[in-house]
N, C-alpha and C positions, 0 to 999 in steps of 0.2 A: 154511573159505572164507567162510561166512556171518559168522563173528565178525570176520574181517579186513575184509570189506566194510563191516560196521557201523562198525568203528573208523575206517576211511578216511572214511566219510561223516560221522562225528562230527567228525573233524579238519578236514575241509573246512568244515563248518558253523561250527565255532568260529572259523576264520580269516575266514569271510565276515562273521560277526556282529561280529568284532573290528575290522573295517575302519571307519574314521571319516573325517569331513571333515578337511581340513587345518586349518581354524579350530579344531575341537574338539581335534585333536592338539596344537596350539600351547598349549592350556590345561593340558596334562598336565605333571607335574613332570619335571625332568631325570632321565634314566636310565629313564624309563617306556618300555615297549615299545609301539610304535604301528604300524599298517598304514594307509597312505594311497595314494590314486591321484591322478594328475594329468598334465598335459601338460608335457613338458620344454621349457623356454624358452631353453636354451643348449646348445652343444656343447663341444668341447675348446678353443674360443677363450678360455674362462675357466679353463682348467686342469682339475684332477680333479673339482671340484665341479659338480653339476648342480642347477639350480633347477627346481621343478615348481609348477604352479598348478592348483587346481580353482576352482569358482565361489565358494569361500569364503575363499581366501587362498593364500599361497605358503610354501614351506619349502625350505631347502637340503638336498641329499643329498651327503654326502662319503664316497666309497668308490671306490678305484681299480678295483673290479670293474665300475663303470659306465662305463669308458673308451670303450666302443663305443656308448653311448647317445647319440643325436643330438637336436638341436632338432626338435620336432614329433613325437617319440615319445610315446605314451601308456603310462605304466608304473604298476605297483603295487609298493610298497616296504614292507618290514617291517624295523624296526630300532629302535635306542634313540635317544632324544632327547639331544642334547648341546649345551652352551653353549660355543661357540668364540669368545672375545673378544666376547661379547654377541650373536653371531649364532646363532640357533637353527637346528640342523641335525640330520639323522638320521645318526648315526655311532656304532658301526658298523652296516652293513647286514647283516641276517641272510638276507634273501631279496629278490629282485625279479624281475619279469617284464615283458617288453615286450608290450603288448596290441595295439598298432597303430603304424604309422609314417606320416610325411608329413602329419600333421594341421596345420590352421592354428593360428597363435599366438593365445593369448588377447588380446583387445583391451587395449592399455595404458590404465591409468587416468590421466586427465588431471588433473594436480595442479600446484601452484606449488612453488617452492623451499621456502617457509615451511611447506608441508604435509608435507615429508619427515619420517617418523617410523616408529615400530614398527608403526603401522597398515598400512604398505605394504611391510614387510620381505619380501624374496624375491619380490616381485611385479614384473611389467612396469609401468613408469610412463612417462608422457610429460609433458615440461615445454616449453612453447612460448616462443619469443622470448627465447632466452638467448644469451650469448656468453662466450668464454673471457677471463679476465683475463690481460693481458700475453701474448696469443697470439703465439708466434713459434717458428720452428724445427719440429722433428719430435717426435712422441710417443716417449717412452722406455718401457722395460719396468719393471714394478713401480714406477710413478710416479703421483703424484697431481696433479691439475690443478683449479684453482678456476674455476668458471663463475658467472655472475651474470645476473639479470634486471633489473639497475639498482637493485634495492632489497635483495634478499637474495643470499647467496652459498652455493653448494653445492660438493661435492667429487666429482670424477670420477676413477675408478681405472682405469689401464691395466696389466694384468699381463703377464708375460713371454710367455704363449702367444697374446696378442692379435694378430690380423692388422693392427691399427692401429699396432703398433710400427714406427717408421721412417717413418710417413706424416706428411704436413704437418698441423700443428694447424690446424683450421678457423678462419678469421677471419670477422668479421661475425656477423650474427644467424642463428640456426637453431633448429629444434625438436629436442629431444633425446629419444630413446627409450632406456631402459636398465632394468636390473634393480636394484632398490633393495636394497643390502646394508649390512652394518655391520661395522666393525672397532673394537673397544674402544669409545670414546665417540663415534666419528665415523661418520655415515652416508655411505656411498660408493656412487655410482651406477656401474654397470658396463655400458658400451656393448659390443656384441658385434662389430660391424664398422662399416664406413663407412656402411652403409645406415641405421644408427641416428642419423645426423646428417641431418636433413631440411631442405633449403634451399628457399625459396620464391622463388628468383631464376632468371633465364635463363642466368646465367654464374657459374661458380665457379672459384677457383684450385685447381689440382691439385698444386702444388709450392710449397715455400717460396722466398722471394726469396733469390738468392745472387749473389755477384760472380763473374763468369767471367773477368775480366781487369782488372788494375790496373797503372797506371804512376805515375810521380811527379806527373802532372797530370790523370789521368783514372781513372774507375771505370766498368766496364760491368757492368750487372746483368741478370739473366734470371729469368723466372718463366713458369709454364705455366697455361693455362686449358682447360676442357673444351669450349669452343666459341669461335667467332671473336668478337673484340672489339678495342677500341682498345688501344694499348700506351702507357701514360703513367706517369710517376713524378713525385712531388714530394719535395723534399729540403730539408734545412736543417742548422743547427749543433747542434740538440738534439732530444730525443725528443718534445718538446711539439708537438702538432699545429699550434699557432699559429706554430711556427718553421719549418714546412715550406712556405716561401713560394716556392721555386723550382720551376718546372714544365718538363718535357721530354717531347716526344712521341718514341716509339721505333718499332720495326718488329716485325712478326710473321711467322712461317713455320709451316707445318703439317708434322708428322711423327708417324706412328703414331697418327693420330686425335687428337693433342693439338696445341694451338696454343702455340707457343713465342714469347715476347715478350722483346725486348731493348731497352735504352736506355742511352746513354752520357752520363755526367756529365764535362764537360771544364772546363778553366780552374782546376783545383784547385792548391793549394800542395802541396809534398811533405809527407808525414806529416800530411795533413789528414783528420780524422774527420768523416764526414757521416752523417746519419740519413735513410734513404730509405723511402718507402712507394710501392709500385707499385699501379696499379689498371687495370682493363679494363672498358669499358662496352659493353653489348650489349642492344639492345631496351629501352633505358631503365633497365636494372639495372646496378649497379656492383659489381664484386668487388674488395675491397681486400686487400692483403697486410698482414701485421704491419709495424710500423716496425722496421727493422733497421739496425745500425751497420756501416759499412765504412770502410776507411782507405786512402789512397793510399800509394804506395811512398815510401821514404825515400831520401835521398842518402848514407846511411851505408855503412860498409864491409861490414856483415853478418858480421863476425868472430864466431866462437863458440869459447869456451874451456871445457873440461870437466875436472873434477878429482875424484879419488877419494882417500879416506883409508885404504882397504884395498888390498891388492895386486891386480895385474892380470897377465894372461898375455900377454906381448908376442909370443909365437910366433904369435898370431892377428892381429897387427897388419897392416893392409892400407891404406896402407903405414905410417901414422903410429902411433907407440907412444903409448898413453893415458898421461895424467899422474897417476901415483901420488905424492901429496905427503905421505903419512904424517900427521905432527902439525901440518902447516902450513896447515890449512884457515882458521883464524882469521887468520893472518898474511896469507893471500891476499885474504880479504875486506877486511881492514884496509887493504891496499895500494890497493884500488879506492876505498875511502872517502877515503884520503889524496890521490887524484887528482881528486876531485870539485871543481868550481869554483863551481857555482851552487846546486844543490839536491840533497837526498837525501830520498827518501820511504822510510821503513824500516817493514816490516810483518813481524813475527815472533811466533810462538807463545810461545817461551821463549828467554831470553838470560841467560847468566851467564858473561861473558868480558870481562876488563878491557882486553884489546887492542882489542876492538871498541868498547867504551864510551869508551875514551881517544881512539881515532881519531875518533869522532863528536864528542866535545868539542873536539878540535883543529880539526875542520872547522867547527864552529860559531864558534870563536874567529877563524877567518880569513874569516868572512862567508858561509859556506854556509848556506842556509835548510834547516832540518831539520824534518821532521814524522815522528812515531813512533806506530805502532799496535801494541798487543799485546793479550793476553787477560787478563781479570780473574781467571780461575780458576787461573792459574799463578803461581809465585813470581817469575819473571823478575827475578832479583836485581840484574842490572846496570842495570836501569832507574833504580834509586835512585842509581846512580853518574853518571848523565847530568847535565849542566849544568841547573840548575833552570829556565833560560829556554827549554830545548828543549821544545816542546809535546808531550805524550803523551796518547793516548786509549786507554782499555781497553774492549774489548768487554764489556758488562755480562752478568751471568747472565740468560738468557732463560728464560721459563716452558717453552718447547718444548725446551729443552736445546740442546746444541751448543757448539762452541768456535771461537775465532778461531785457526785452525790454519795460516794462510798462512805461507809462507817466501819472501818476495821483497823486493828493494830496487831502487829506481829512481834512477839517477844522471843528473843534468843533462838531464832529459827535454825541456826547452824551450830548450836552448842554441842559439845561432845556428850553432854548429859541430855539424853532424849526426853527426860522429864522436865527440862527447863523451858521447852518450847511451848508457847501458848498463842492462841488466836482469840482476839476480842472482836465481837461484832454485835449486831442487833439493829434496832430502829432509831437509836438515840443520837441526836445531835448534841454537842457538848456546850449547850447554852443554858442560861438560868431556868427558863420555863421548861425546856425539854428535859432537863435533869430532875426537876423537882415537882413540876405541876402537870405537864402533859403526860399522857399515858404512853409509856415506852417499856421496852425490854432490853436487857443486855445478856449476852451469852459469852462465856469463856470456855474454850476447848483446849485441853492439853493433849496435843498430838503434833509430832514433828513433821509427819508427812503433810498434814493440812497446812502447817506453818510454811513449809517450802512451796506448796502450791500457791498460797497467797503471796509469797515472795516473788514468784514468777509474774503474777499480775502487777504487783507493785513496781517491779523493775521495768516492765513494759511501759508504764506511765512515767517512771523516773528517767527512762532513756539510757540507763546504764546499770551495771551490777556493782558499781563503785560507790564510794561515800558521797560523791558529788553528782548532781543530776546533769544530764545532757539534754538541754531543752530542745536542741535541734533534732534529736533522735526520739524525743518523748512522744508517745502515741496515746491519744485520748479519743473518745467517741468511736466513730466508725472506722478510724484508722487502725484500731486494734484488731488482732486476729484471735481465732480460737486456738490458744496455745497452752492451755492448762488441763491437767487431769480433772475429771468430773466425778469419779467414784473413788472414795477414800474409805478404807476400813479403819475405823477409829476404835480401838479396843474391841468390844463385842458388838459395836454399832456400825452400820453403814451410813456414811454422810455423802450426799451429793452436793457439789459446789459449782456455782455458775457465776459468771461475770457478764455484765452488759456493757455494750451492745453486741459483743462478739459471739455470745453463746446461746442466742435464741432463747432467753430465759422465759419469755411469755409462753412458749410452747412447752417448756418444762413444767410450768405451773398447770397448764392444761392437762399434760400427761399425768401429773400427780393427782389432780382432781378426778380424772377419769378412773382412778383405781379405787375410789371410795365405794365401799360396800354397804356401810351402815350409817355413818354420820359424816357430816362436813360442816365445820365451824370456821367461819371466816371473820377476822377482825382486822380490817385494813383501812387506812386513811381514805382511800378513794378507789373507785373502779371506773375507768373511762373506756375500756376496750369491750366491744360487743361480743367478741369471741369468748372472752372470759365469762361474761354474763350468760351466754348461751350454754357454755360448759357447765356452769353452776345449775341452771335450770334443767339441763339434761340429767344431772345427778338426781335432782328432785323427782323428775319424771320416772326414773327407774327405781324409785322407792327409798332413796337415801334421805335421812332426816337432815335437812339443810337449815342452818342458822347463819345469818349474815348481819354484821353491824359495820357501818362506815361512819366517818366523821360527820358528814352532813349531806343532805340531799343535793345541795348545789355543787359539791365537789365532784359528784359523778355526772356523766353526760345524761341528757334526757333519754337517749336511746337505752342506756344501761338501766336507768330507773324504770323505764317502761318494761323492759325484758324481765327484770327481777320482780318488780312490783306487781306485774300482771300474772305471775306464775306462783311465787311463794306466798303462803298464807300470811294473814295479818300477824304482826309481832314475830315474824320469822325473818323479815327484811326490815331492819330498823336503823335509825340514825342517832348518833351519840348526842345526848343532851346533858351528860355529866360534866363535872368540873374539869377544865383542861382539855386540850386538843387530843383526840384519839389519833396517835401517830404510829401505831403498829403497822407492819406489813406482813401479816401472818395468817396462816390457815392451818387447821387441824383436820387430819383425815383419819377416820376410824380411831379416834384418840383413846377410846375406852374399849376397844375390841382387839385384844392382843393377837388373835389369830387372823386378823385382817390387815396386817402390815401397817400399824399406826405410823403416821408421819407428822412432822411439824415443819412448816415453811416459815422462815424468818430471814431478816436481813434489811438492807436499805432500799430494796426495789419496790417502788410504788406500782400499783397495777394499772399502768398507763403506757401509751405508745412512746412518750418521751423517755420513760425509764428503759423501755425495751430497745429503742432505735437510736437514741442520741446520748443519753446520760451514761456516766460511769457508775455502775451499781454492783453490789455483791449480794448473793442469795445462797442460803443454806437450806437443804432439805434433810432432816434428821429422821432416820427410820428407827424409832425406839418408843415403846409404850411408856416407859418411865418419864422420859423427857416430855413426851406429848402430854402426859397427865399434869406436869408442872404448868405448862402453858394453858391447859384446859381449866385449871383452878382460877387463873386470871380471867380467861375468857368468860367463864360462867358468872363471875362477880360483875364484870362490866355489862354483860348482856342482860342480866337480871336487873341491874341498876337502872337500865334504860327500858325496863318493863317488857323485855323480850320474853318469849314463852319457850321454856324447855319442857318437853313432855314429862320426863321423870329424870331423876338422877340416873345417869348412864354409867354409874360405877359398876364394877364387878360386885355381885352379891357374894359375900363370903360368910361362911359359918364354919368355924374350926378349920377343917382341912378341905372343905368343898367350895368350889368356885362355879358360879352359874353366870353365863354371859352370852350375848349382850342383852341389856335391858334398858330401854325398850328394844323390841326386835321386830324385824319384818316377818319373822316366822322361824328362822334358823336359831337353834340354841346349842351351846357347847357347855358341857359339864366336866370339870376336872376334880379329881380327889386324890389324896395320898393313900387311899385304901380302895379295895374293890367295891364298885357300885353294884349292889345286888338287885335293886329295883328302882325304877322311876315311875311314879304315878302322876298322871296329868288330869286335872279337874277343870271344868269350866267355872264361870263365876257363880253358878248356882250350887256348886258342890258335886255335880254329876261327873263320875269318872269317864273320860273320853279316850284314854289311851294308857297302856302300861308297857314298859320295856324292862328287859333283864340283860343289861350290858355284860355283867360279870367281868368287867375290865375297869381300869382306873379313869377312863375317859368315855364320853358318850356324845354323840351328835344326832340331833333329830329335828324335824320340822313340825311346828304346830299346824293344826288344820288350816289349809289355805283359804277356806271359805268363811272362817271365823276371825273376828277381831275383838279387842277388849282385854279384860283381865282374866288371867289363868292362874291356877294354883299348881305348884309343883312340889311333890313330896319325893325327896331323895333319901334312899335307905342304903347304908353301907354294910359291908360284910360282918362288921363287929357289932351290929345292932343299932348303931347311932343313926338318927334320921333328923331331917328338918324340912320345913315347908317354906316356899318362896312365892311371892307375888310377881308375876311376869305380865308386862303390858305388850300386847301385839297390836301393831298399828295397821 
């Protein structure tokens, strides 16, 4: 016993004497074992890492064992020093203990942007009087944002765990508190929550400016503030503040302790783009929104055509059969080129097809103005076949990397005939394999407002609004700004439109996936972002039927494969083994549930960080059950072709005038009929009646028993005596 006590005392003494200050620990070589103590300055809002400080410095601690450690804990940590992309951290942790909780934070060190350096790594800092560059919209996950004090520029990082994701990006001047971190050669400041943005004004905006209603001659916008103030906007034809010469007073209401402001711009032309800044004044202070772009509705037909070069399953058609056109993708695009009368703006990553180059040359010969953008890093063989007088601009190689990966064409955007304007997009590069062998989609949309929105993006890269490009003014990659409208009313459909990297497209994908109530079907070449993978598994965990197919396991990151593979059931997360490359970048949300806001995501944007942060990409989100069903027919064929498992046909069940949906269901059922529904009888799989309803209306909504799953029978009786039974699967 005496020997054991002595050894224990010696061990404790060694550990006590081994403890050092954080500053001294930071001087030790990598892989040295250190023991330090400090106050934890962040919780799970920054993910697995914890930063600690004592009165000499700060250091990162990376170990999932610290998941329950919270901001304000005093801890002692023993572990090895590690260099993770130039950030010094303790990893792995051999031992730690929480000494106390709820302690006050260390006082942030007041510095300027130009002071950010290794001297402050892992410490709380404060920088006063800064603002975001090009502040607009909402914070995304795993995204960087530049901020400035008017002289220097710093980088702020929002990760996927941050409560700031989805919150409006602050506009105007504020004081910033954050943890100073580092990734590679860039110092990144990490705010923990909204309290780390300190405003010295009596009024602040609490939401981004958005359009809540558009017509062919008006746009109504809305924004929120945290206290009462005036409701005013200024607007004009460009983003320059000097162009915002028109002024309108609006109205405000109060709801849930927020002040909701609205203002309506009238007297617009159809398909007119305007740039708007809202502001509210209170007690001598003014809160400004970012300048945002909006567009009035067109007088176009809103017609949408979708084509696939691989097979579809028309047994899922509801009611229109999708267009499988096999090897005629190039012919279809060439036909639209042949119909153009005034202008064609062509933006493509890669092109090697004589039918298309010949059609462009013929269009030029008959007087159509053609502008052409491609990427310098590809061969784009057919560009050399174009008439030498057709102006071509290549995105140059940029030091930060990235490619001009867009796939869109704009036809007759400014025609006096609103039905002449079309936009072509989708996943297809115009090369032999992509057009005929690899699995791709093309979409044509007849809408002048959308055409003019795409024209703004084109001319930002073109560098001018004229026939010839201005290479010196051309903007690609992160030089672009968020300067296009994002919500366009196309006929009776809403279409959201985003361009990368300026529009935070990855967050728009996450936002869309988060709306899934019943089904989520993803068919995309690759997924390399863990935040997207986590969003997909979150949908599955809340009861959504999730089906994912990607080109191959190796195209995705190991982290993504682990996240999806460890959560989704077998044959729900699969890899394409059919002929040709799976090249789509698409997702279907509640495709067969008309009351759950069906959406289809398509375009050129791969689900990767390069697409989001460096490449030039275009993305469409179309809110429409009919268009979603066309894509669903292709998805089902490819998914089943690869032995994926779909529970049941998720079509609407139709019998004469009655529709019952969704099927399969999580429990909720909707029934629509063109006559009064007199009775609904519900039976379990043994034939025992378990419920009966008497809606006496044309619609009914109810929930199957929450504690039962499996097959149910439904008998729907109408007021005229007609009835039918349906098999319903509850998961």
